KOLVEXMI-943834 format. One line per 5 residues: number of its first residue (from 1); their letters; for each residue x, z, y of N, C-alpha, C. Coordinates in steps of 0.2 Angstrom, whole numbers, plus 5000, padded with zeros to 4 digits. Atoms other than C-alpha are relative to their C-alpha. Example, Ala and Ser with C-alpha at 12.3 -4.5 7.8 and 13.67 -1.06 7.14 Angstrom:
REM KOLVEXMI-943834
1) AS) 5004:5000:4994:5062:5039:4978:5004:5000:5006  4996:4999:4994:5068:5036:4995:4996:5003:5005
REM end
This chain:
REM KOLVEXMI-943834
1) MQYAT) 5003:4999:5007:5077:5077:5089:5003:4993:4994  4993:5004:5000:5087:5067:5075:4992:4996:4992  5007:5003:5003:5074:5055:5068:5005:4993:4992  4998:5003:5005:5075:5046:5051:5001:4991:4998  5002:5010:5001:5079:5027:5047:4995:4998:4993
6) MKLQI) 5007:5003:5004:5066:5017:5041:5003:4994:4996  4998:5006:5001:5065:5006:5029:4996:4995:4999  5001:5007:5001:5060:4987:5027:5000:4998:4996  5001:5006:5003:5053:4976:5017:4997:4998:5000  5004:5004:4999:5045:4960:5018:5000:4996:4995
11) QEDRI) 5002:5006:5005:5037:4947:5004:4995:4997:5001  5006:5010:4996:5026:4933:5005:4996:5002:5001  5007:4996:4997:5009:4943:5007:5001:5007:5000  5004:4991:4998:5011:4962:5011:5008:5001:5005  4997:4996:4997:5021:4970:5023:5002:5008:4999
16) EKQIH) 5000:4994:5003:5031:4987:5016:5004:5005:5004  4995:4997:4997:5039:5001:5024:4998:5008:5000  4997:4996:5003:5045:5017:5022:5001:5005:5007  5001:4994:4994:5045:5035:5034:5004:5006:4997  4997:4995:5003:5056:5049:5030:4998:5005:5005
21) INAPI) 5004:4996:4993:5044:5063:5043:5004:5007:4997  4999:4996:4999:5051:5080:5044:4997:5003:5000  5007:4998:4996:5035:5088:5042:4996:5001:4990  5003:4996:5005:5025:5096:5023:4994:4995:5002  5006:5008:5003:5013:5080:5014:4995:5004:5006
26) PRVWR) 5003:5000:4996:4998:5092:5023:5000:5000:5005  5001:4999:4989:5003:5093:5041:5000:4990:5000  5000:5010:4997:5006:5069:5036:4994:5000:5000  5008:5001:5003:4990:5070:5028:4992:4998:5007  5004:5003:4992:4982:5074:5043:5000:5001:5004
31) ALTDH) 5000:5008:4995:4987:5065:5054:5000:4994:4998  5000:5005:5001:4984:5052:5043:4993:5000:5002  5009:5003:5002:4965:5055:5037:4995:5005:5005  5005:4995:5000:4960:5067:5050:4996:4994:5010  4998:5004:4998:4955:5055:5063:5001:5000:5008
36) HEFEQ) 4997:4996:4995:4957:5064:5080:5005:4999:5004  4995:5001:5001:4974:5064:5076:5004:4991:4998  4997:5007:5003:4975:5047:5069:4999:4998:5009  5000:5003:4996:4969:5043:5085:5006:4999:5007  4991:4997:4998:4984:5053:5094:5005:4993:5001
41) WFRVK) 4993:5004:5000:4997:5042:5087:4999:4992:5001  5000:5006:5005:4991:5024:5080:4998:4996:5009  5004:5003:4993:4981:5022:5101:4997:4998:4997  5009:5004:5000:4963:5020:5098:4997:5005:4999  5002:4995:4999:4950:5029:5103:4995:4997:4993
46) IDGPF) 5004:5001:5006:4939:5029:5088:4992:5004:5000  5008:4997:5000:4918:5032:5086:4998:5006:4994  5001:4996:5004:4920:5045:5071:5005:5003:4996  4996:4998:5007:4927:5053:5054:5000:4995:4998  5003:5005:5003:4931:5043:5043:4999:5001:4994
51) VVGQT) 5005:4997:5004:4921:5042:5029:5002:4992:4991  5002:5006:5004:4923:5029:5011:4996:4998:5001  5007:5006:5003:4914:5013:5010:4998:5001:5007  5002:4999:4992:4910:5016:5029:5004:4997:5006  4997:5005:4995:4915:5006:5044:5005:5001:5006
56) SHGQI) 4996:4996:4993:4925:5016:5059:5000:4991:5004  4998:5006:4993:4925:5006:5075:5001:5004:5006  4996:4996:4994:4936:5011:5092:5002:4994:5003  4996:5005:4996:4943:5001:5105:5009:5005:4998  4992:4997:4998:4964:5002:5106:5002:5000:5007
61) TVPGY) 4997:4997:4996:4971:5010:5119:5007:5002:5006  4992:5002:4997:4990:5002:5121:4996:4997:5005  4999:5007:4996:4992:4995:5136:5000:4994:4998  4998:5005:5000:4989:4978:5138:4994:4996:4996  5004:5003:5005:4978:4976:5123:4992:5007:4999
66) EHVKW) 5005:4999:5000:4964:4987:5127:4993:4999:4999  5006:5004:5000:4952:4973:5127:4996:4999:4991  5003:5001:5006:4953:4973:5108:4995:5005:4998  5002:4997:5003:4942:4981:5098:5000:5001:4993  4997:5000:5009:4947:4989:5081:4996:5003:4993
71) EAVVQ) 5007:4999:5003:4935:4993:5066:5005:4998:4992  4996:5001:5005:4942:4996:5050:4996:5003:4995  5004:5000:5004:4933:4997:5033:5003:5006:4994  4998:4996:5003:4938:5014:5023:4997:4997:4994  5000:5003:5013:4942:5009:5003:5002:5007:4996
76) EIDAE) 4996:4993:5003:4951:5027:5000:5004:5005:5004  4997:4995:4998:4953:5045:5004:5002:5004:4995  5002:4994:5004:4959:5055:4989:5007:5004:5002  4995:4995:4999:4968:5069:4994:5003:5004:4994  4999:4999:5005:4973:5073:4976:5008:4996:4999
81) RFVFA) 4994:5006:4997:4986:5057:4976:5002:5000:5007  4998:5000:4991:4987:5058:4997:5002:4993:5000  4998:5009:4999:4983:5038:4998:4994:5001:5004  5005:5002:4996:4971:5032:5012:5003:4994:5002  4999:5009:4996:4967:5014:5014:4993:4999:5003
86) YSWHP) 5005:5000:4997:4957:5005:5024:5000:4992:4999  5000:5009:4999:4953:4984:5025:5001:4997:5007  5000:5004:4993:4953:4974:5041:5003:4995:5002  4996:5006:5000:4958:4960:5050:5007:5000:5005  4995:4999:4996:4975:4961:5057:4999:4995:5005
91) YAVEA) 4998:5002:4995:4980:4956:5072:4993:4996:5002  5007:5003:4998:4961:4952:5080:5001:5002:5005  4998:4995:4993:4967:4954:5096:4995:4994:5006  5005:5005:4997:4954:4936:5103:4996:5002:5001  5006:4999:5001:4942:4940:5111:4992:4998:4997
96) ERDYA) 5005:5005:5000:4931:4926:5111:5001:4998:4991  5004:5002:5006:4934:4924:5091:4999:5003:4994  5002:4997:5007:4922:4929:5075:5006:5001:4994  4994:5002:5005:4935:4937:5064:4996:5001:4994  5007:4999:5007:4918:4941:5052:5003:4998:4996
101) QEPST) 4999:5006:5007:4920:4927:5043:5009:4999:4995  4993:5004:5002:4940:4929:5038:5002:5008:4993  4999:4993:5005:4947:4940:5024:5003:5004:5003  5000:4995:4997:4952:4955:5029:5007:5005:4995  4996:4998:5001:4968:4964:5026:5001:5009:4996
106) RVEFR) 4999:4993:5001:4972:4981:5015:5009:5005:5001  4995:4998:4997:4982:4993:5023:5001:5006:4997  5001:4994:5008:4988:5009:5010:5004:5003:5004  4995:4993:4998:4996:5024:5016:5001:5006:4993  5003:4996:5003:5002:5034:5001:5008:5005:5004
111) LQPSG) 4994:4992:4999:5015:5052:5005:5001:5002:4993  4996:4999:5006:5025:5058:4991:5009:5007:5003  4995:4995:4999:5038:5073:4992:5005:4997:5002  4994:5004:5001:5054:5070:5000:5005:5004:5003  4996:4997:4998:5068:5083:4999:4995:5009:5003
116) DGTLL) 5002:4993:4995:5062:5098:5014:4993:4994:5003  5006:4999:4994:5047:5086:5022:4997:4993:4994  5005:5005:5007:5037:5069:5014:5003:4993:5005  4999:5007:4996:5039:5051:5016:4996:4997:4997  5008:5003:5002:5026:5039:5018:5003:4995:5001
121) SVTES) 4999:5004:5004:5025:5023:5013:4995:4997:5005  5007:5000:4997:5012:5012:5022:5000:4993:4998  4995:5008:5003:5012:4993:5012:4991:4996:5003  5006:5003:4997:4999:4979:5023:4999:4994:4993  4999:5002:5003:4994:4968:5008:4992:4996:5000
126) GFSKL) 5007:5003:5004:4983:4950:5005:5000:4996:5008  4999:5005:4995:4992:4941:5021:4996:4995:4997  4998:5004:5006:4993:4926:5007:4991:4995:5005  5006:5002:5000:4975:4924:5012:4994:5000:5007  5000:5002:4993:4972:4922:5031:4998:4993:5002
131) PADRL) 4998:5007:4999:4967:4905:5038:5007:5000:5003  4995:5005:5000:4983:4893:5039:5003:5003:5010  4997:5004:4994:4984:4895:5060:4998:5008:5000  4995:4993:4998:4984:4917:5060:5002:5002:4998  4997:4998:5007:4994:4919:5046:5007:5003:5005
136) PEAFR) 4994:4998:4999:5012:4918:5053:5002:5006:5008  4999:4993:4995:5007:4928:5070:4999:5007:4998  5002:4996:5002:4997:4938:5062:5004:5007:4997  4992:4999:5004:5011:4943:5050:5005:5005:5002  4998:5000:4998:5022:4943:5063:4999:5008:5003
141) MNSEG) 5002:4998:4999:5015:4953:5074:4998:5008:4996  4999:4993:5002:5010:4968:5063:5004:5005:4995  4997:4996:5003:5025:4971:5055:5006:5000:5005  4995:4997:4996:5033:4973:5069:4994:5008:5003  5003:4995:4999:5016:4985:5074:5004:5005:4996
146) WSDQM) 4998:4994:5003:5021:4995:5061:5008:5002:4999  4992:4996:4995:5038:4999:5065:5001:5004:5005  5001:4995:4995:5032:5006:5081:4995:5007:4997  5005:4995:5003:5015:5015:5069:5004:5006:4998  4995:4993:5003:5029:5024:5057:5003:5003:5006
151) ENVQR) 4997:4997:4995:5038:5028:5070:4997:5005:5005  5004:4999:4994:5022:5036:5081:4998:5008:4997  5002:4997:5006:5016:5043:5065:5003:5009:5000  4996:4997:5000:5031:5051:5063:5004:5006:5002  5000:4998:4994:5034:5058:5080:4994:5008:4999
156) HAEQN) 5006:4997:5001:5017:5066:5079:4999:5006:4997  5002:4994:5008:5018:5076:5061:5003:5004:5004  4996:4995:5002:5035:5083:5065:4999:5004:5012  5000:4997:4992:5032:5089:5086:4992:5004:4997  5008:4997:4998:5013:5095:5081:4999:5006:4995
161) S) 5000:4996:5007:5019:5105:5063:4998:5007:5005
REM end
């Protein structure tokens, strides 16, 4: 199976990544917004469907990170513009730390037609608001993490078309 090259751009306050997926937009949209499909490629167990304005709770299933709780407030699900966005506390992996009082970042997925497939873009922004002791590691880990997750969603959408 042939995979497209991923484009990476990192700016001071944001991580931006894009990947071409050999699947139609409706297929990729379902992979992003259906919580059962999201669970599979993101490697998280979520308590229910995504609902704008509500917090989605779950548990990470990545080996070595099973202790990490997943919480994201769904900000936007726009099926006409193909935008799915949530806010969360990036790289919140320390069980003893209370992240609730910290600022969150915004994760935004956008889909566009691209040849016979879909261009998926993800932008995570708001890192500059994080506490100084967390900023560098959260940025580094999420930058690496989004590289992996873009490949995961690409594989998932292409293999389950």
